[in-house]
Each structure stands twice: as C-alpha cells, then as structure tokens.
VOBA-1610 file (N, C-alpha, C; in pm, whole numbers, padded with zeros to 5 digits, always signed):
BEGIN
Met-05185+04133-03015Met-05088+04119-02993Met-05066+03956-02986Asn-04962+03937-02953Asn-04936+03735-03008Asn-04897+03663-02901Tyr-04960+03581-02888Tyr-04939+03499-02702Tyr-04958+03329-02836Thr-04836+03231-02769Thr-04728+03184-02794Thr-04815+03032-02700Thr-04887+02973-02752Thr-04952+02826-02690Thr-04850+02719-02667His-04775+02661-02538His-04727+02562-02563His-04773+02395-02551Thr-04769+02314-02568Thr-04838+02231-02563Thr-04734+02111-02511Gln-04788+02008-02397Gln-04693+01896-02359Gln-04685+01807-02441Gln-04575+01715-02504Gln-04634+01661-02601Gln-04515+01499-02511Ala-04536+01440-02592Ala-04517+01268-02514Ala-04344+01303-02570Ile-04212+01218-02513Ile-04090+01203-02542Ile-04093+01058-02570Pro-04018+01076-02664Pro-04010+00967-02762Pro-03900+00881-02649Ser-03915+00768-02633Ser-03833+00653-02587Ser-03690+00673-02576Ser-03589+00683-02708Ser-03481+00733-02732Ser-03422+00820-02659Ser-03535+00929-02659Ser-03468+01060-02511Ser-03505+00980-02354Val-03610+00878-02346Val-03531+00861-02206Val-03405+00796-02235Asn-03414+00670-02319Asn-03280+00609-02334Asn-03115+00704-02262Glu-03178+00823-02378Glu-03012+00953-02384Glu-03024+00995-02223Gln-03157+00985-02197Gln-03146+01045-02025Gln-03092+00982-01949Ala-03122+00868-01937Ala-03102+00711-01847Ala-02913+00675-01901Leu-02857+00707-01944Leu-02700+00700-02037Leu-02653+00805-01988Ala-02721+00950-01977Ala-02673+01095-01905Ala-02659+01051-01771Gln-02767+01035-01705Gln-02781+01025-01548Gln-02681+00925-01503Ala-02630+00850-01567Ala-02538+00769-01494Ala-02408+00791-01537Glu-02315+00880-01685Glu-02288+00909-01599Glu-02228+00986-01536Leu-02375+01056-01509Leu-02338+01162-01437Leu-02281+01165-01308Tyr-02375+01035-01265Tyr-02324+00996-01135Tyr-02217+00939-01101Ser-02157+00837-01238Ser-02013+00769-01253Ser-01918+00962-01246His-01944+01055-01332His-01847+01144-01283His-01820+01205-01116Leu-01990+01166-01044Leu-01945+01246-00946Leu-01918+01141-00875Glu-01936+00965-00863Glu-01821+00930-00775Glu-01655+00912-00765Thr-01656+00953-00970Thr-01503+01027-00934Thr-01390+01167-00825Gln-01506+01231-00898Gln-01488+01366-00784Gln-01497+01375-00673Ala-01582+01256-00574Ala-01647+01241-00426Ala-01451+01167-00442Glu-01478+01078-00485Glu-01328+00982-00449Glu-01169+01070-00473Ala-01225+01150-00545Ala-01051+01234-00565Ala-01077+01367-00422Val-01149+01407-00371Val-01158+01446-00287Val-01197+01408-00127Ala-01227+01296-00139Ala-01201+01231-00002Ala-01172+01084-00061Pro-01042+01020-00070Pro-01076+00935-00126Pro-01049+00810-00029Thr-01139+00648-00075Thr-01165+00557+00048Thr-01063+00535+00056Gln-01056+00458+00183Gln-00875+00395+00200Gln-00880+00236+00096Asp-00761+00167+00075Asp-00790+00062+00076Asp-00774-00044+00098Pro-00849-00121+00112Pro-00785-00234+00236Pro-00623-00319+00203Leu-00723-00328+00025Leu-00564-00471-00029Leu-00438-00418-00029Thr-00343-00404-00076Thr-00193-00362-00079Thr-00196-00409-00208Ser-00049-00373-00280Ser-00047-00434-00388Ser+00035-00527-00437Arg+00054-00548-00247Arg+00099-00757-00285Arg-00009-00819-00267Asp-00149-00796-00194Asp-00225-00869-00211Asp-00276-00916-00322Arg-00300-00758-00377Arg-00351-00796-00523Arg-00266-00860-00604Arg-00090-00875-00587Arg-00058-00977-00621Arg-00066-01077-00628Ile-00100-01126-00513Ile-00123-01321-00445Ile-00208-01314-00502Ile-00295-01279-00516Ile-00536-01254-00578Ile-00492-01321-00695Gly-00412-01234-00755Gly-00379-01200-00904Gly-00366-01370-00976Glu-00231-01366-00859Glu-00223-01480-00881Glu-00232-01631-00835Ile-00353-01627-00746Ile-00386-01689-00760Ile-00527-01749-00860Ile-00599-01625-00832Ile-00751-01610-00967Ile-00653-01597-01091Glu-00529-01608-01136Glu-00529-01622-01316Glu-00516-01493-01317Val-00558-01380-01300Val-00611-01221-01316Val-00478-01177-01375Gln-00493-01029-01398Gln-00373-00934-01370Gln-00406-00893-01220Pro-00310-00854-01140Pro-00321-00771-00991Pro-00406-00650-01027Glu-00388-00574-01172Glu-00524-00434-01155Glu-00635-00505-01173Ser-00673-00577-01191Ser-00824-00554-01195Ser-00871-00613-01085Val-00823-00652-00978Val-00853-00696-00828Val-00916-00583-00763Arg-01047-00519-00762Arg-01081-00466-00650Arg-01092-00512-00568Thr-01161-00550-00484Thr-01144-00619-00336Thr-01173-00707-00349Ile-01190-00769-00208Ile-01240-00949-00197Ile-01329-00861+00025Trp-01382-00980-00021Trp-01441-00966+00181Trp-01509-01142+00166Ile-01533-01143+00298Ile-01645-01321+00315Ile-01733-01247+00375Glu-01807-01365+00251Glu-01953-01365+00330Glu-01996-01508+00450Gly-02043-01485+00554Gly-02095-01623+00638Gly-01978-01661+00641Gly-01846-01635+00675Gly-01712-01679+00756Gly-01654-01798+00651Ile-01771-01824+00558Ile-01710-01919+00477Ile-01719-01922+00349Thr-01711-01816+00275Thr-01695-01777+00129Thr-01662-01664+00101Val-01530-01653+00029Val-01440-01588-00048Val-01475-01501-00149Trp-01545-01389-00149Trp-01539-01311-00278Trp-01427-01239-00405Val-01448-01226-00440Val-01325-01176-00479Val-01387-01046-00622Gln-01400-00954-00597Gln-01497-00876-00670Gln-01391-00759-00746Leu-01394-00768-00913Leu-01290-00757-00956Leu-01341-00598-01058Val-01242-00515-01095Val-01290-00362-01180Val-01408-00426-01260Gly-01379-00508-01371Gly-01476-00492-01504Gly-01564-00541-01391Gly-01617-00563-01343Gly-01789-00559-01210Gly-01779-00744-01202Gly-01699-00859-01246Gly-01704-00953-01243Gly-01701-01011-01057Arg-01780-01096-01019Arg-01725-01121-00840Arg-01729-01279-00874Leu-01599-01284-00808Leu-01627-01442-00798Leu-01606-01536-00697Pro-01645-01652-00637Pro-01612-01653-00525Pro-01564-01792-00497Phe-01508-01835-00356Phe-01402-01929-00317Phe-01469-01932-00168Asp-01369-02050-00209Asp-01405-02177-00031Asp-01316-02096+00057Arg-01369-02068+00177Arg-01240-02002+00241Arg-01120-02076+00304Asn-01090-02193+00333Asn-00983-02237+00388Asn-00933-02331+00221Trp-00945-02310+00161Trp-00925-02366+00053Trp-00863-02285-00039Phe-00917-02121+00000Phe-00811-01981-00086Phe-00735-01937+00012Ala-00746-01929+00171Ala-00653-01889+00260Ala-00524-02039+00276Thr-00518-02115+00251Thr-00437-02247+00168Thr-00322-02167+00046Arg-00443-02110-00034Arg-00356-02073-00158Arg-00280-01910-00108Val-00327-01931-00056Val-00248-01734-00003Val-00125-01781+00031Ala-00089-01869+00137Ala+00004-01914+00219Ala+00066-01989+00189Glu+00014-02043-00003Glu+00145-02121-00084Glu+00222-01975-00112Val+00106-01873-00184Val+00142-01793-00280Val+00251-01701-00180Lys+00204-01692-00075Lys+00330-01591-00050Lys+00436-01651+00026Ala+00431-01746+00063Ala+00601-01800+00005Ala+00686-01799-00118Thr+00630-01832-00234Thr+00729-01825-00336Thr+00704-01644-00377Leu+00640-01610-00381Leu+00618-01440-00477Leu+00724-01317-00394Pro+00832-01338-00482Pro+00952-01260-00445Pro+00891-01115-00327Glu+00961-01046-00299Glu+00930-00895-00251Glu+00965-00831-00353Thr+00803-00742-00376Thr+00955-00651-00463Thr+01041-00512-00377Pro+01108-00428-00459Pro+01185-00289-00396Pro+01063-00213-00339Arg+00975-00223-00339Arg+00930-00154-00261Arg+00869-00177-00101Glu+00753-00299-00131Glu+00776-00391-00021Glu+00902-00344+00134Arg+01036-00351-00004Arg+01101-00390+00085Arg+01196-00268+00153Asn+01158-00145+00102Asn+01168-00049+00161Asn+01065-00041+00286Glu+00895-00081+00269Glu+00876-00035+00309Glu+00878-00113+00532Arg+00949-00251+00449Arg+00982-00263+00548Arg+01083-00294+00639Leu+01168-00249+00548Leu+01348-00192+00580Leu+01260-00003+00726Ser+01208+00008+00647Ser+01190+00158+00679Ser+01060+00142+00872Asp+00995+00060+00896Asp+00950+00037+00975Asp+01059-00032+01087Glu+01132-00128+01020Glu+01215-00198+01096Glu+01341-00027+01147Leu+01390+00001+01078Leu+01479+00167+01180Leu+01401+00235+01223Glu+01273+00204+01271Glu+01187+00309+01318Glu+01129+00277+01432Glu+01135+00146+01456Glu+01117+00037+01527Glu+01277+00126+01646Ala+01332+00071+01561Ala+01520+00041+01621Ala+01546+00196+01669Cys+01490+00273+01621Cys+01542+00419+01660Cys+01488+00474+01748Ala+01355+00388+01785Ala+01269+00445+01898Ala+01282+00365+01991Val+01428+00247+01994Val+01471+00160+02124Val+01538+00292+02171Phe+01676+00341+02118Phe+01783+00383+02085Phe+01764+00561+02141Gly+01633+00626+02102Gly+01603+00764+02074Gly+01661+00837+02016Leu+01684+00792+01862Leu+01744+00870+01762Leu+01622+00877+01672Tyr+01614+00979+01576Tyr+01562+00970+01442Tyr+01628+00996+01340His+01630+00975+01273His+01718+01008+01131His+01665+01086+00983Gly+01769+01127+00878Gly+01741+01231+00801Gly+01648+01144+00711Glu+01711+01162+00627Glu+01611+01178+00497Glu+01671+01041+00438Ile+01570+00980+00395Ile+01611+00844+00371Ile+01633+00834+00212Asn+01749+00802+00182Asn+01799+00741+00074Asn+01754+00583-00012Trp+01649+00637-00077Trp+01569+00481-00110Trp+01640+00390-00168Leu+01719+00401-00272Leu+01754+00343-00404Leu+01919+00237-00276Ser+01939+00330-00208Ser+02064+00246-00186Ser+01990+00206-00025Phe+01906+00290+00058Phe+01801+00250+00135Phe+01956+00318+00261Ser+01938+00386+00268Ser+02106+00451+00375Ser+02004+00591+00397Thr+02062+00600+00557Thr+02028+00733+00604Thr+02139+00779+00713Lys+02127+00941+00729Lys+02182+00916+00874Lys+02129+00965+01019Leu+02192+00888+01117Leu+02118+00867+01277Leu+02181+00995+01364Phe+02065+01056+01383Phe+02127+01186+01488Phe+01962+01143+01597Gln+02116+01219+01737Gln+02069+01207+01877Gln+02087+01361+01934Asp+01986+01430+01999Asp+01997+01533+02099Asp+02090+01653+01946Gly+02043+01613+01811Gly+02035+01760+01741Gly+02238+01687+01608His+02300+01611+01716His+02334+01541+01675His+02385+01453+01600Leu+02470+01447+01520Leu+02481+01295+01422Leu+02599+01222+01507Val+02564+01129+01491Val+02546+00943+01572Val+02610+00850+01450Gly+02616+00849+01384Gly+02648+00760+01225Gly+02560+00723+01124Phe+02615+00666+01037Phe+02505+00652+00877Phe+02456+00418+00926Val+02355+00491+00832Val+02316+00378+00907Val+02267+00303+00771Gly+02256+00208+00726Gly+02174+00177+00615Gly+02176-00026+00591Cys+02096-00075+00457Cys+02083-00197+00465Cys+02127-00264+00269Asn+02205-00403+00300Asn+02190-00388+00171Asn+02251-00575+00155Lys+02274-00589+00054Lys+02242-00758+00078Lys+02298-00806+00177Glu+02467-00736+00212Glu+02481-00810+00322Glu+02420-00799+00496Gly+02337-00755+00425Gly+02216-00708+00598Gly+02271-00566+00646Trp+02211-00556+00746Trp+02233-00382+00788Trp+02334-00377+00822Tyr+02426-00209+00794Tyr+02539-00157+00815Tyr+02516-00015+00820Ala+02637+00005+00932Ala+02607+00083+00984Ala+02809+00124+01004Arg+02819+00245+01025Arg+02906+00350+01051Arg+02921+00501+01158Pro+03013+00497+01168Pro+03022+00618+01225Pro+03065+00764+01184Arg+03113+00710+01070Arg+03180+00873+01031Arg+03094+00846+00824Gln+03127+00958+00777Gln+03094+00965+00657Gln+03155+00796+00553Tyr+03323+00761+00566Tyr+03353+00735+00490Tyr+03406+00656+00629Gly+03431+00477+00586Gly+03529+00431+00678Gly+03442+00290+00666Val+03498+00194+00758Val+03450+00059+00746Val+03339+00019+00774Asn+03232-00077+00684Asn+03093-00109+00740Asn+03042-00202+00867Arg+02972-00152+01007Arg+02946-00250+01033Arg+02833-00350+01006Val+02844-00451+01004Val+02764-00521+01019Val+02660-00618+01092Ala+02528-00573+01064Ala+02464-00690+01214Ala+02313-00762+01102Ala+02291-00869+01152Ala+02106-00887+01105Ala+02013-00781+01159Ser+02030-00734+01252Ser+01900-00618+01230Ser+01924-00484+01244Ala+01825-00382+01285Ala+01824-00238+01311Ala+01904-00207+01418Glu+01828-00269+01485Glu+01877-00237+01608Glu+02019-00285+01718Leu+02021-00401+01597Leu+02197-00443+01711Leu+02333-00339+01631Val+02226-00333+01493Val+02334-00272+01421Val+02397-00102+01463Ile+02245-00061+01542Ile+02309+00076+01602Ile+02345+00075+01730Gly+02388-00044+01764Gly+02428-00093+01926Gly+02538-00081+01861Leu+02618-00116+01761Leu+02743-00143+01719Leu+02793+00010+01674Leu+02691+00109+01697Leu+02730+00223+01656Leu+02796+00307+01784Gly+02752+00213+01967Gly+02750+00261+02068Gly+02675+00358+02149Val+02620+00298+02118Val+02466+00416+02141Val+02376+00321+02280Arg+02380+00416+02346Arg+02194+00295+02467Arg+02104+00327+02433Ala+02045+00221+02450Ala+01930+00255+02461Ala+01906+00354+02536Ala+01726+00370+02473Ala+01698+00540+02572Ala+01618+00434+02666Val+01628+00530+02820Val+01583+00450+02908Val+01453+00589+02980Ala+01374+00492+02977Ala+01211+00553+03005Ala+01241+00652+03163Ala+01165+00712+03168Ala+01192+00792+03322Ala+01039+00793+03366
//
C-alpha cells in the first residue's frame, strides 16, 4: 500500500502580497454588494456637490462627503481618497457666494416646484395627477372631480379650469389654485 506524506512549505512573499490584494478586492466587492442591497443615504445633493466643486475647483462627481471637525474645520473627502481641510467661517462665506451665483438645474427647479405644489394642494385639500416634468404641468382633483389644470412656466404659475382656454397667472401655486375658485380646506 502506498502512503503519501505531506510536508508544510514556507509561503513565498509574492503569495502573501497576492493574498493581501485578493483580500482587499474581496472586501471592496463585499462593500459594493452591501451598498447595492442597502444603499446609505447620501447627505449631499447634486447641488451641494456643484457648490463644493466650484469652491475647491474640482469636478462635482469627485466630492464624496464633507464633515465639520471640532466646530472649526470643514473637511472635504474626495472620491479618490484625498481630504482637504478648510476654515469653517471661510467655507461658509464661500458657500453663500457660490449659491447666489449658481444657476438652478432643471431637476432642482422641478423638485422646488413639486414641493410648492404639494404644499398648496394640502391647503386646498386637492391632489394632482401625474406631473409632466418637461412642461411642469398637471391636473388637479378634489373628491375625484377635475378642478383644473395647473403648471409653471417662464411667466410663473398658471391655472385654467379647462384643458383649453386662457391661463390665469399668479406668483405662487397657492395663489393660482385660488384663481380656480377652490376654497381652502377647513380643519374639522
């Protein structure tokens, strides 16, 4: 009968390096999978990234996150792994300056208008149909009945009681809904 004898051999250093690389790759893969299953909430909006990118002169996509340390230093973490420190007061001043000059993107505009419309609908006890995001317009309903059409364009908020007709224009969603003759909902 033949017997096989196994002996323990020393692991070459190149194998150790390969193992470390493989382990790092595995951890990276697990982190990616965990993010796909349970994504973490990103505290920065695309507008925040645009502002920070403008201040530190990098592409907005390269900003991972920011935090304040000790109430004094603002740290900006970059996607590539670097970190940049800034004085909190200086950074806050620059954010205010950049915000004042940074134009609103169409998506940001739609989000702002949607929030305003939701608040106005709540005041009147209305709900709206699907929003046409290109023209930012929708139908308004109350108790299942069509109240009218509302939207926002360069002239401001507009409303009309029928599909076709003259737009009535106002400065806010709440004012324009009032022009449709709808009364504010009364709390019971």
